[in-house]
Backbone bond lengths (Angstrom), bond angles and torsions (degrees), N, CA, C in turn:
res aa  C-N    CA-C-N  psi(-1)  N-CA   C-N-CA  omega(-1)  CA-C   N-CA-C  phi
1 X - - - 1.459 - - 1.529 108.48 -
2 X 1.320 117.52 119.52 1.456 122.28 -175.94 1.521 109.40 -103.77
3 X 1.348 116.57 110.12 1.463 122.04 -176.67 1.518 112.65 -102.76
4 X 1.351 118.01 10.12 1.455 121.54 -177.36 1.520 110.59 -123.41
5 X 1.325 115.56 154.08 1.458 119.34 174.15 1.527 109.23 -85.91
6 X 1.325 116.77 -173.57 1.460 120.78 -175.24 1.527 112.63 -64.95
7 X 1.334 117.27 -18.34 1.462 121.82 178.77 1.530 113.04 -95.05
8 X 1.336 115.54 4.82 1.452 119.47 179.21 1.506 114.63 83.64
9 X 1.334 117.99 5.65 1.461 121.91 -179.70 1.521 110.01 -85.06
10 X 1.339 116.28 137.90 1.460 119.27 179.16 1.535 110.25 -66.54
11 X 1.314 116.07 132.26 1.452 121.10 178.83 1.522 111.38 -102.06
12 X 1.320 116.47 -8.51 1.462 121.64 175.04 1.520 107.42 -93.30
13 X 1.337 116.87 124.37 1.459 120.39 -172.05 1.530 111.02 -119.52
14 X 1.341 115.53 128.25 1.458 119.22 174.62 1.521 109.64 -84.21
15 X 1.335 115.58 166.33 1.463 121.10 178.08 1.523 108.32 -116.05
16 X 1.333 116.52 123.75 1.462 120.65 -179.88 1.525 109.78 -82.59
17 X 1.331 115.13 125.98 1.459 121.53 -177.16 1.522 108.15 -128.27
18 X 1.320 116.41 115.32 1.463 120.29 178.04 1.518 108.63 -88.58
19 X 1.322 116.10 124.05 1.467 120.48 -175.89 1.523 108.81 -141.97
20 X 1.300 116.09 124.81 1.462 123.11 179.68 1.526 111.06 55.41
21 X 1.327 115.68 37.13 1.452 120.02 178.68 1.511 114.50 77.52
22 X 1.332 116.83 6.36 1.457 122.02 -179.99 1.529 109.51 -113.54
23 X 1.327 115.81 149.27 1.457 121.09 -178.94 1.529 110.04 -103.14
24 X 1.322 114.65 116.13 1.459 121.96 -179.08 1.515 109.33 -112.83
25 X 1.322 116.69 130.54 1.457 121.59 175.13 1.520 107.87 -99.89
26 X 1.330 116.12 113.25 1.462 121.58 178.73 1.524 107.53 -88.84
27 X 1.303 116.41 115.00 1.463 120.72 -173.26 1.524 110.12 -100.64
28 X 1.343 118.24 141.82 1.473 120.07 179.74 1.527 113.79 -65.13
29 X 1.316 117.84 -9.92 1.468 119.69 172.27 1.526 110.85 -81.44
30 X 1.337 115.82 10.81 1.465 123.48 172.96 1.522 112.55 70.16
31 X 1.321 113.89 47.79 1.457 121.95 176.93 1.529 108.32 -141.35
32 X 1.328 115.52 163.29 1.462 122.22 176.79 1.519 108.56 -121.47
33 X 1.331 116.10 133.30 1.464 120.36 170.96 1.522 107.68 -108.96
34 X 1.323 115.64 119.23 1.464 122.97 179.41 1.523 107.29 -90.81
35 X 1.327 116.22 106.92 1.459 121.36 -169.56 1.524 112.05 -61.76
36 X 1.341 117.40 -49.65 1.466 120.58 -173.46 1.532 111.88 -60.22
37 X 1.316 117.22 -37.01 1.469 120.75 -176.24 1.525 112.94 -99.62
38 X 1.326 117.42 -4.33 1.480 122.25 -176.92 1.536 111.01 53.61
39 X 1.330 114.07 46.82 1.467 121.09 -178.61 1.524 109.23 -113.69
40 X 1.324 116.05 132.04 1.454 122.32 172.81 1.520 108.27 -99.86
41 X 1.333 116.34 125.26 1.460 122.80 -176.52 1.527 110.11 -116.08
42 X 1.330 116.46 135.45 1.451 120.98 171.17 1.512 108.68 -153.20
43 X 1.323 116.03 170.32 1.460 119.56 -174.30 1.526 110.43 -149.83
44 X 1.319 114.95 153.48 1.471 121.72 169.31 1.531 113.12 56.38
45 X 1.347 115.25 64.09 1.463 119.15 176.23 1.527 110.41 -82.08
46 X 1.306 117.21 -39.74 1.475 123.05 177.71 1.529 111.94 58.10
47 X 1.345 116.09 43.02 1.453 119.59 173.24 1.530 109.47 -63.96
48 X 1.318 115.85 152.88 1.466 120.49 -178.17 1.510 114.49 80.98
49 X 1.319 117.38 0.77 1.461 119.99 -178.08 1.528 111.29 -66.95
50 X 1.336 116.72 -35.96 1.465 119.73 179.39 1.529 110.55 -61.28
51 X 1.340 116.85 -45.56 1.462 120.56 179.42 1.519 110.93 -64.41
52 X 1.324 116.67 -36.22 1.464 120.96 177.41 1.528 110.64 -62.06
53 X 1.326 117.58 -41.03 1.461 121.46 178.26 1.520 110.86 -67.19
54 X 1.336 117.06 -37.99 1.471 119.50 -179.90 1.523 111.02 -63.71
55 X 1.331 116.80 -34.46 1.467 119.59 177.49 1.521 111.09 -62.80
56 X 1.342 115.53 -23.56 1.474 120.18 177.66 1.528 112.09 -94.92
57 X 1.350 116.59 8.56 1.452 120.66 176.44 1.509 114.99 88.20
58 X 1.343 117.52 10.35 1.474 121.43 179.36 1.527 107.89 -101.84
59 X 1.331 118.43 115.11 1.476 121.42 -170.81 1.530 113.73 -78.42
60 X 1.340 116.49 80.48 1.465 121.82 176.77 1.534 107.95 -103.06
61 X 1.339 119.46 123.20 1.471 120.88 -178.40 1.526 112.19 -75.77
62 X 1.332 116.13 150.17 1.461 120.88 177.48 1.520 112.29 -62.38
63 X 1.320 116.88 -22.37 1.470 120.22 -177.77 1.531 112.43 -61.27
64 X 1.324 117.84 -15.45 1.460 119.79 179.06 1.532 110.85 -65.15
65 X 1.345 116.91 -20.46 1.467 120.50 178.29 1.530 112.64 -91.12
66 X 1.332 117.27 -5.86 1.470 120.27 -175.39 1.518 111.76 -56.48
67 X 1.335 117.34 -44.01 1.457 120.35 -178.74 1.518 111.76 -64.63
68 X 1.336 117.30 -33.51 1.464 119.58 177.48 1.530 110.10 -61.10
69 X 1.332 116.47 -45.82 1.459 120.55 178.84 1.529 110.81 -63.44
70 X 1.324 117.12 -41.95 1.462 120.70 -178.52 1.528 111.14 -64.36
71 X 1.339 116.77 -42.81 1.461 119.76 179.95 1.522 111.06 -66.28
72 X 1.320 116.70 -40.57 1.460 120.01 -180.00 1.529 110.30 -67.56
73 X 1.320 117.27 -39.35 1.462 120.96 177.81 1.528 110.12 -62.05
74 X 1.328 116.57 -41.55 1.459 120.39 177.66 1.531 110.74 -61.77
75 X 1.320 117.68 -46.46 1.468 121.14 -177.78 1.522 111.52 -62.38
76 X 1.326 117.08 -40.44 1.465 120.56 179.12 1.531 110.40 -65.39
77 X 1.339 116.73 -42.84 1.463 120.27 -179.70 1.523 111.40 -70.06
78 X 1.320 116.78 -35.58 1.463 122.00 -175.25 1.528 111.88 -73.87
79 X 1.335 116.63 -47.94 1.459 120.08 -176.22 1.530 113.65 -91.79
80 X 1.340 116.98 -25.43 1.464 121.24 -174.67 1.532 110.55 50.14
81 X 1.326 117.28 57.34 1.473 120.48 -173.77 1.524 112.41 -66.99
82 X 1.318 114.54 149.89 1.465 120.55 173.84 1.523 110.71 -75.34
83 X 1.344 115.26 -32.11 1.463 120.25 177.27 1.515 109.11 -137.96
84 X 1.312 115.96 144.24 1.463 123.28 173.31 1.518 106.97 -117.60
85 X 1.338 116.64 116.12 1.460 121.53 -177.36 1.522 108.94 -118.30
86 X 1.330 115.55 123.15 1.461 122.43 -179.97 1.527 107.62 -105.14
87 X 1.328 116.41 123.94 1.465 120.81 -174.35 1.531 111.00 -89.73
88 X 1.314 115.44 54.68 1.454 120.62 172.07 1.518 115.36 93.78
89 X 1.341 113.92 155.59 1.464 124.12 176.59 1.523 112.45 58.87
90 X 1.332 114.40 51.67 1.461 120.33 171.79 1.520 109.97 -65.67
91 X 1.327 116.40 -47.38 1.464 122.69 -177.82 1.522 107.83 -117.74
92 X 1.316 116.64 147.67 1.464 118.54 -168.43 1.520 114.37 -76.69
93 X 1.348 118.06 -35.91 1.454 117.52 -171.59 1.527 109.66 -157.36
94 X 1.329 116.42 -146.76 1.450 121.52 -178.03 1.525 111.25 -68.87
95 X 1.316 116.11 168.17 1.465 121.76 -174.06 1.522 112.36 -58.84
96 X 1.339 115.31 134.96 1.453 122.38 165.68 1.530 106.87 -145.69
97 X 1.315 117.50 176.52 1.465 120.96 -172.80 1.530 113.25 -61.86
98 X 1.316 117.33 -19.88 1.461 120.18 179.10 1.531 111.58 -63.61
99 X 1.339 116.96 -22.92 1.464 119.57 179.86 1.527 110.85 -63.73
100 X 1.327 117.52 -32.62 1.458 120.05 178.36 1.525 111.26 -67.10
101 X 1.330 117.07 -32.39 1.463 120.59 174.23 1.520 110.31 -65.80
102 X 1.327 116.80 -40.88 1.463 121.63 176.97 1.530 110.06 -60.31
103 X 1.320 115.71 -46.66 1.465 120.77 -179.00 1.537 110.75 -59.51
104 X 1.323 116.63 -48.17 1.468 120.12 -178.68 1.525 111.03 -63.50
105 X 1.337 116.47 -39.83 1.463 119.38 -178.42 1.522 111.32 -59.10
106 X 1.304 117.17 -49.56 1.463 119.84 -175.67 1.526 111.85 -72.66
107 X 1.306 118.63 -39.45 1.458 119.61 -179.80 1.526 111.65 -69.95
108 X 1.326 117.93 -28.49 1.470 121.14 -179.19 1.529 113.30 -84.58
109 X 1.338 117.22 -25.50 1.462 119.46 -168.31 1.520 115.47 -119.21
110 X 1.320 118.15 -3.97 1.465 119.50 -178.14 1.519 108.70 -132.22
111 X 1.333 116.36 129.28 1.461 120.85 -173.78 1.522 113.23 -73.21
112 X 1.328 116.80 -23.17 1.459 120.86 -178.13 1.531 108.79 -115.37
113 X 1.305 115.93 165.46 1.459 119.11 175.88 1.521 109.75 -69.52
114 X 1.334 118.69 128.14 1.462 118.46 172.17 1.524 109.09 -64.27
115 X 1.318 116.14 156.95 1.464 121.14 -179.69 1.521 109.14 -115.89
116 X 1.310 115.41 140.08 1.463 120.95 -177.31 1.515 110.27 -129.33
117 X 1.337 116.04 117.53 1.460 121.11 168.44 1.525 105.64 -83.18
118 X 1.312 116.47 114.13 1.460 120.13 -169.12 1.530 112.48 -58.05
119 X 1.345 114.76 134.82 1.454 121.75 175.41 1.508 111.30 -110.47
120 X 1.312 117.14 179.04 1.459 120.71 -176.08 1.526 112.90 -67.64
121 X 1.340 118.09 -20.68 1.466 120.46 177.81 1.527 112.90 -92.68
122 X 1.316 117.48 -6.41 1.467 120.48 -177.52 1.527 109.24 -86.93
123 X 1.349 115.09 84.16 1.459 120.75 -169.35 1.526 112.95 -118.65
124 X 1.335 117.88 12.98 1.460 119.85 -179.95 1.524 110.66 -68.29
125 X 1.331 115.87 159.12 1.459 120.35 174.63 1.530 109.12 -61.56
126 X 1.308 115.77 147.37 1.462 120.27 -171.89 1.522 112.40 -58.19
127 X 1.333 118.53 -34.39 1.466 120.13 -177.14 1.527 111.78 -66.83
128 X 1.345 118.07 -21.24 1.463 120.58 179.10 1.528 111.34 -68.92
129 X 1.321 117.00 -20.88 1.458 120.67 -177.96 1.527 112.62 -93.42
130 X 1.317 117.66 28.13 1.466 121.01 -173.76 1.526 112.67 -61.50
131 X 1.325 118.23 -25.67 1.472 121.41 -177.73 1.530 111.98 -97.40
132 X 1.317 117.00 5.41 1.463 122.91 -176.89 1.525 108.99 -122.77
133 X 1.315 115.68 141.13 1.460 119.79 172.11 1.525 107.83 -87.43
134 X 1.307 116.27 117.65 1.466 122.32 -174.08 1.531 110.72 -95.83
135 X 1.331 115.14 136.71 1.463 121.77 172.09 1.527 107.27 -116.78
136 X 1.312 116.17 110.10 1.464 120.58 -178.03 1.530 111.74 -81.56
137 X 1.313 116.42 -18.41 1.464 121.18 177.92 1.523 108.60 -120.21
138 X 1.328 117.56 164.01 1.464 119.26 176.73 1.523 111.39 -52.43
139 X 1.309 115.27 141.15 1.467 123.06 -175.07 1.534 109.26 -99.49
140 X 1.307 116.58 128.06 1.463 122.06 -178.64 1.522 110.03 -102.37
141 X 1.322 116.28 120.53 1.464 123.36 166.57 1.522 104.23 -135.86
142 X 1.312 115.88 95.33 1.470 122.06 -171.49 1.533 111.13 -54.58
143 X 1.355 116.05 138.36 1.463 130.25 11.42 1.525 114.54 -91.36
144 X 1.359 116.96 18.23 1.455 119.79 -175.72 1.529 111.54 -112.73
145 X 1.330 114.29 155.57 1.457 121.52 167.80 1.527 106.11 -127.27
146 X 1.320 115.95 123.53 1.459 122.18 -174.39 1.523 110.74 -98.72
147 X 1.322 115.76 133.10 1.460 121.49 177.10 1.523 108.45 -144.23
148 X 1.325 116.08 172.13 1.465 118.82 173.95 1.518 109.50 -84.37
149 X 1.315 117.03 -63.22 1.457 120.96 177.03 1.528 109.36 -85.77
150 X 1.335 117.14 150.44 1.472 118.79 175.82 1.522 110.67 -55.91
151 X 1.318 116.41 136.77 1.459 120.13 179.85 1.520 109.96 -72.45
152 X 1.309 117.06 134.49 1.454 121.87 -178.51 1.516 112.06 -79.40
153 X 1.332 116.90 173.64 1.470 121.59 -178.98 1.518 113.06 -63.92
154 X 1.343 117.80 -18.62 1.460 120.31 179.43 1.526 112.02 -77.28
155 X 1.343 116.45 -11.62 1.466 119.77 178.11 1.523 108.34 -91.93
156 X 1.299 116.02 101.13 1.455 121.12 -174.84 1.532 110.33 -77.32
157 X 1.322 116.74 115.11 1.449 120.98 177.31 1.523 109.63 -157.45
158 X 1.306 115.33 147.83 1.467 120.20 173.84 1.526 110.54 -99.07
159 X 1.329 116.84 -0.49 1.458 121.73 -179.46 1.521 110.37 -82.24
160 X 1.310 115.71 156.23 1.461 121.20 -179.98 1.529 108.71 -85.85
161 X 1.323 115.82 128.20 1.462 122.59 -174.92 1.534 111.09 -88.11
162 X 1.326 116.92 121.22 1.463 122.27 169.66 1.515 108.10 -108.58
163 X 1.327 116.55 130.26 1.458 120.32 -171.52 1.528 110.35 -151.64
164 X 1.325 115.01 -177.03 1.460 122.26 177.63 1.521 110.02 -131.43
165 X 1.338 115.93 -127.20 1.461 124.84 171.31 1.528 115.08 73.38
166 X 1.318 118.00 -39.93 1.464 121.41 -172.01 1.528 111.87 -79.15
167 X 1.342 117.52 -24.53 1.475 122.23 -174.26 1.538 110.06 56.09
168 X 1.333 117.67 60.26 1.468 119.50 -172.14 1.528 113.34 -67.64
169 X 1.324 114.55 142.61 1.457 122.68 174.72 1.509 109.08 -143.26
170 X 1.308 115.94 164.83 1.455 120.82 -178.70 1.523 109.05 -128.09
171 X 1.315 116.83 143.28 1.464 123.24 176.90 1.526 108.15 -106.00
172 X 1.317 116.27 119.35 1.456 121.65 177.13 1.517 109.02 -106.88
173 X 1.321 116.22 135.09 1.460 120.96 -178.48 1.522 110.33 -119.29
174 X 1.323 116.22 136.40 1.461 122.79 178.44 1.526 108.68 -101.35
175 X 1.344 117.75 160.21 1.470 120.62 -178.02 1.526 113.69 -58.83
176 X 1.320 118.06 -28.79 1.470 120.94 -176.47 1.522 111.76 -88.81
177 X 1.333 116.59 32.53 1.466 123.08 177.69 1.524 112.11 61.19
178 X 1.319 116.21 26.57 1.453 120.49 173.98 1.526 108.60 -95.13
179 X 1.321 115.88 153.45 1.464 119.24 179.83 1.520 109.73 -144.01
180 X 1.308 114.19 157.32 1.461 121.70 179.58 1.517 108.36 -139.54
181 X 1.329 115.94 129.81 1.460 121.80 173.92 1.519 107.95 -105.37
182 X 1.317 116.78 131.05 1.460 120.22 179.88 1.524 109.19 -146.70
183 X 1.317 115.86 150.39 1.456 120.03 175.70 1.524 109.67 -69.33
184 X 1.323 115.69 160.39 1.459 119.31 -178.04 1.519 111.50 -152.73
185 X 1.321 114.80 158.16 1.455 122.66 163.69 1.527 106.36 -91.08
186 X 1.331 116.36 142.47 1.459 119.54 177.67 1.529 109.19 -130.36
187 X 1.331 116.60 131.88 1.459 122.06 177.64 1.523 108.70 -125.14
188 X 1.338 115.49 107.74 1.449 121.42 177.57 1.521 110.92 -95.34
189 X 1.321 115.51 -165.67 1.464 120.69 -176.02 1.522 112.13 -65.90
190 X 1.321 117.14 -40.21 1.459 119.85 -174.82 1.521 113.43 -122.40
191 X 1.338 118.21 -5.23 1.463 120.40 -176.88 1.525 110.95 -150.33
192 X 1.328 114.98 146.71 1.449 122.50 172.95 1.512 109.22 -119.35
193 X 1.337 116.81 142.26 1.464 121.39 -175.20 1.522 109.19 -121.39
194 X 1.330 116.03 126.49 1.452 121.52 178.81 1.523 110.54 -84.68
195 X 1.328 117.70 147.08 1.468 119.57 172.97 1.524 110.06 -69.38
196 X 1.314 117.01 159.40 1.455 121.07 176.86 1.524 109.42 -67.56
197 X 1.331 116.41 128.30 1.461 120.78 -179.38 1.524 111.52 -71.94
198 X 1.324 117.18 -37.72 1.461 121.22 -174.95 1.516 112.65 -68.14
199 X 1.323 115.20 141.29 1.461 120.40 178.86 1.521 111.26 -71.74
200 X 1.331 117.36 -34.25 1.460 122.33 -175.12 1.533 108.90 -92.75
201 X 1.338 115.83 60.91 1.461 121.63 -179.81 1.521 108.78 -138.26
202 X 1.306 115.87 165.03 1.462 120.58 177.39 1.520 111.09 -88.14
203 X 1.331 115.22 -172.68 1.457 121.56 -178.53 1.519 108.95 -148.90
204 X 1.330 116.12 136.27 1.462 120.94 177.80 1.515 109.50 -108.78
205 X 1.336 116.28 119.32 1.466 120.41 177.51 1.525 111.87 -109.74
206 X 1.317 117.40 0.98 1.467 119.79 -172.94 1.519 112.72 -68.22
207 X 1.336 117.61 -28.92 1.472 119.84 -174.79 1.521 113.28 -103.99
208 X 1.338 117.14 3.40 1.453 119.33 -173.68 1.526 109.27 -129.64
209 X 1.291 116.02 129.87 1.461 120.90 178.16 1.516 108.73 -157.88
210 X 1.309 116.12 154.96 1.452 120.15 176.87 1.526 108.17 -62.90
211 X 1.319 115.97 132.92 1.448 120.64 -177.11 1.514 112.98 101.71
212 X 1.340 116.86 -13.81 1.458 120.66 175.67 1.524 109.10 -65.85
213 X 1.314 116.99 146.60 1.458 120.48 176.40 1.517 109.50 -60.19
214 X 1.319 115.81 136.44 1.456 120.14 -176.53 1.516 110.39 109.77
215 X 1.316 115.98 179.37 1.459 121.67 -178.29 1.521 109.83 -109.55
216 X 1.334 115.60 133.20 1.453 122.24 178.41 1.522 108.71 -117.97
217 X 1.325 115.86 132.24 1.457 122.06 178.37 1.524 108.08 -121.88
218 X 1.310 116.42 111.22 1.460 122.11 -178.15 1.524 109.68 -73.76
219 X 1.332 116.49 137.97 1.457 122.14 177.41 1.523 108.61 -96.73
220 X 1.326 115.95 110.01 1.463 121.57 173.70 1.526 108.16 -96.01
221 X 1.320 116.17 179.16 1.458 119.33 -174.98 1.527 112.63 -64.83
222 X 1.339 116.73 -32.90 1.456 119.33 -175.21 1.529 114.18 -131.56
223 X 1.331 117.86 9.07 1.452 120.50 177.79 1.515 110.68 -160.53
224 X 1.323 115.42 165.37 1.463 123.21 176.55 1.525 106.68 -111.79
225 X 1.338 116.19 127.75 1.460 121.38 -170.74 1.541 109.93 -118.18
226 X 1.327 118.23 118.87 1.470 119.50 175.34 1.514 110.80 -69.97
227 X 1.329 116.76 136.47 1.476 120.76 179.05 1.524 109.54 -100.86
């Protein structure tokens, strides 16, 4: 993956977003770097999904995850984060051989244990997560509380919720009946939702549109664009 032009300058540009007194870099690789805490945040990678489909007789090659690994490797090398926190759905389903690729990737390329806030797809036996620090409950690092699914009204907190699960996208319409669907970051009054990091994932545009209350940041191929 080549992220530089012929002069060595990065052509992929993050968008700096100041929120609650904190500086967040929204990266077009669908991750957030929290500058003050040196934390890299992402959600919904769904590695191993191709192998899961093959078990059901659908011939999806493992190479579909190659770009996910390349983008994550770039982000780790670029930011050199002190912590890597995944907001759920690291792996798509039950154990298959792709999990060993996941294990090797993180142990070979990251100096610290990655952290995983468990999502609904994170269903492996606990011993399989020996190289990962697991958070079974929402993780608090003020002023944020990290979860996989958006926290409901029954979860009493004054902290701002950052989460995934929804796979947010936005539908843009042009006057000539043209339309564009793209993934997005969404920041509402009490919660922000990260786009799905994994390439082999779906996208929900039903709840997100330009003009909706809150801030929407469209993810383009090489930049993040505020709408």
